[in-house]
C-alpha angles and dihedrals in degrees: 000000000000094000091055090050091053090049090050091050092050090053093053122092118246089249093056091045092051092050091051091050091049090051090052093049092048090050091053092048090052091052092054093058 
């Protein structure tokens, strides 16, 4: 549910959000190798 995802993101602190984004980026980089 996209709306629930947005609500969850809004509840997260910026630090947690940044860490999740970094994890996503690292995962995509790994796939490109």
